[in-house]
C-alpha positions in Angstrom: 45.7 -6.2 13.9 46.8 -3.7 11.3 45.0 -3.7 7.9 45.7 -1.9 4.7 43.0 -0.9 2.2 44.1 -0.1 -1.4 42.2 1.2 -4.4 43.9 1.4 -7.7 46.1 -1.6 -7.2 46.2 -2.5 -10.9 48.0 0.8 -11.9 51.7 1.7 -12.0 52.0 3.1 -8.4 49.3 0.8 -7.0 51.2 -2.3 -7.9 54.3 -0.9 -6.3 52.3 0.0 -3.1 51.0 -3.6 -3.0 54.6 -4.9 -3.2 55.6 -2.7 -0.3 52.6 -3.8 1.8 53.3 -7.5 1.1 56.9 -7.0 2.2 56.1 -5.2 5.4 55.7 -7.2 8.5 53.5 -4.4 10.0 50.4 -5.3 8.0 48.4 -8.4 8.8 46.0 -8.1 5.8 45.9 -6.1 2.6 42.4 -5.5 1.2 42.4 -4.6 -2.5 39.2 -2.8 -3.7 38.4 -2.6 -7.4 36.2 -3.3 -10.3 37.9 -6.7 -10.9 40.2 -8.9 -9.1 44.0 -8.7 -9.7 45.9 -11.6 -11.1 47.8 -11.9 -7.8 48.0 -14.6 -5.1 49.5 -13.6 -1.8 48.9 -14.7 1.7 48.0 -11.3 3.1 45.8 -10.3 0.1 42.0 -10.3 0.2 40.3 -8.9 -2.8 36.8 -7.3 -2.9 35.5 -6.5 -6.4 32.5 -4.4 -7.4 31.5 -1.0 -8.7 33.2 1.5 -6.5 30.6 4.1 -7.4 28.1 1.9 -5.4 30.6 1.0 -2.7 28.4 2.4 0.1 25.8 -0.4 -0.6 28.4 -3.2 -0.8 28.0 -6.2 1.6 31.7 -6.3 2.2 31.3 -8.9 5.0 29.7 -11.3 2.6 32.3 -10.6 -0.1 35.1 -11.5 2.3 33.2 -14.5 3.9 32.6 -16.2 0.6 36.4 -16.4 0.1 37.0 -17.7 3.6 36.4 -21.4 2.8 38.0 -22.6 6.0 37.2 -19.6 8.1 40.7 -18.0 7.8 39.2 -14.6 7.3 36.8 -14.7 10.2 39.2 -12.9 12.6 39.6 -10.1 9.9 35.8 -9.7 9.6 35.5 -9.7 13.4 38.1 -6.9 13.8 36.4 -4.8 11.0 33.0 -5.2 12.6 34.3 -4.3 16.1 36.4 -1.5 14.7 39.3 -2.7 16.8 41.9 -2.9 13.9 44.2 -0.1 12.9 43.4 0.7 9.3 45.4 2.6 6.7 43.8 3.4 3.3 45.9 4.0 0.2 44.4 5.5 -3.0 46.4 5.2 -6.2 43.3 5.3 -8.4 43.6 7.6 -11.4 43.5 7.8 -15.2 44.0 10.4 -18.0 41.5 12.5 -19.8 42.4 10.7 -23.0 41.9 7.3 -21.5 38.6 8.3 -19.7 37.2 9.7 -22.9 36.0 13.1 -21.6 36.6 15.6 -18.8 33.4 14.4 -17.2 34.4 10.8 -17.1 37.9 11.7 -15.9 36.4 13.7 -13.0 34.1 10.7 -12.2 37.2 8.5 -11.8 39.9 10.8 -10.4 37.6 12.6 -8.0 34.3 10.8 -7.4 35.6 7.3 -7.1 38.5 8.4 -4.8 36.0 10.2 -2.5 33.6 7.3 -2.6 36.4 4.9 -1.5 37.6 7.3 1.2 34.1 7.7 2.7 33.7 3.9 2.7 37.1 3.5 4.3 36.1 6.0 7.0 33.0 3.9 7.9 35.3 0.9 8.5 37.3 2.9 11.1 40.2 4.0 8.9 42.5 6.4 10.7 45.0 7.3 8.0 44.3 8.0 4.3 47.2 8.3 1.9 46.4 9.7 -1.6 48.6 9.7 -4.7 47.9 13.1 -6.2 50.1 15.0 -8.6 52.6 17.8 -8.6 50.7 21.0 -9.4 47.5 19.9 -7.8 45.4 23.0 -7.2 41.6 23.3 -7.0 41.9 26.8 -8.5 44.2 25.8 -11.4 43.2 26.6 -15.0 44.5 23.2 -16.0 41.6 20.7 -15.6 43.8 17.8 -14.6 45.5 19.8 -11.8 42.2 21.3 -10.8 40.6 17.9 -10.4 43.5 16.6 -8.3 43.3 19.7 -6.2 39.5 19.4 -5.6 40.0 15.8 -4.6 42.6 16.8 -2.1 40.3 19.5 -0.6 37.3 17.1 -0.4 39.4 14.4 1.3 40.2 16.9 4.1 36.4 17.1 5.0 35.9 13.4 5.6 37.5 13.4 9.1 40.5 11.1 9.0 43.1 11.4 11.8 45.8 11.8 9.2 45.7 12.6 5.5 48.9 12.3 3.4 48.7 14.1 0.0 51.5 12.8 -2.1 52.4 14.9 -5.2 54.8 13.0 -7.4 56.3 14.6 -10.5 56.6 12.6 -13.8 56.3 8.9 -12.9 58.8 6.4 -14.1 58.1 2.6 -14.3 56.6 -0.1 -16.5 53.1 0.8 -17.4 50.6 -1.6 -18.9 49.6 0.9 -21.5 51.7 3.2 -23.8 51.5 6.9 -23.2 53.3 8.8 -25.9 53.5 12.1 -24.1 55.0 10.5 -21.0 57.5 8.5 -23.0 58.8 11.7 -24.7 58.9 13.5 -21.3 60.8 10.7 -19.7 63.5 10.8 -22.4 63.8 14.5 -22.0 63.7 14.6 -18.2 65.6 11.4 -17.3 69.0 13.1 -17.4 67.9 15.1 -14.3 67.8 11.9 -12.4 71.4 11.0 -13.4 72.6 14.5 -12.7 70.6 14.7 -9.4 69.2 18.1 -10.3 65.8 19.8 -9.5 64.6 17.2 -7.0 60.9 18.3 -7.1 60.8 18.5 -10.9 62.8 15.5 -12.0 61.0 12.1 -12.7 60.4 9.8 -9.8 60.1 6.0 -9.9 56.9 4.2 -8.9 58.7 2.2 -6.2 60.0 5.4 -4.6 56.4 6.8 -4.3 55.2 3.5 -2.9 58.0 3.3 -0.3 57.3 6.8 0.8 53.5 6.1 1.2 54.0 3.0 3.3 56.8 4.5 5.4 54.7 7.6 6.1 51.7 5.4 7.0 53.7 3.6 9.6 55.2 6.8 11.1 53.5 8.6 14.0 52.3 11.9 12.8 51.4 15.1 14.7 49.9 16.9 11.7 46.4 16.0 10.5 47.1 17.0 6.9 50.4 16.7 5.2 51.5 17.5 1.6 54.5 15.4 0.5 56.5 16.7 -2.5 58.2 14.6 -5.1 61.6 15.5 -3.6 60.5 14.5 -0.1 59.3 11.2 -1.5 62.7 10.5 -2.9 64.2 11.2 0.5 61.7 9.0 2.3 62.3 6.1 -0.1 66.0 5.8 0.7 
């Protein structure tokens, strides 16, 4: 049995990842982890809701079992308990400093919750962890956003996964639920680079391209334990 765990499934890239996971015949179950359930019904999808900051104390088995009215999820619970399933975790959790309200709250979401999810995923027996970071991620950066992403990448490396994929997309294109003025302006300015096929690592990338790259990478045998995937490489992987 192969299982996908995903955090951040309500966001731009998270939704695209879910779509790719549902399409793939390689995954038997997709477990969405979040504060609230998504307005999605899909045969593979099992949703576990709660405060991710307290995820270590979750009774995940009870949360799944209460949704298994006819016992359809008992094989899933059994595989998770026995640690016999192959598990891949995908993190697309993230926000902006403006949305979070402060640098401290931003760090609590973009770093702490990602690490909390990763540590929990590891206790379930997750072998591969794929993280949607950002171009420019650098723990030593003077830009707080890039510094946070970089620290998150560094801390993920210490958890002990067999494989960690650190995906660094450039400006993301897609239909967001919320309006971001700065991104809208940047998209107008940068979009011609897509049409002209210039500066692959700098030009905008679509949400579905990032999602395809993550899922394709997860399903590929890897020799490296840690891999950084640039925006240009994601575009190539998504073809």
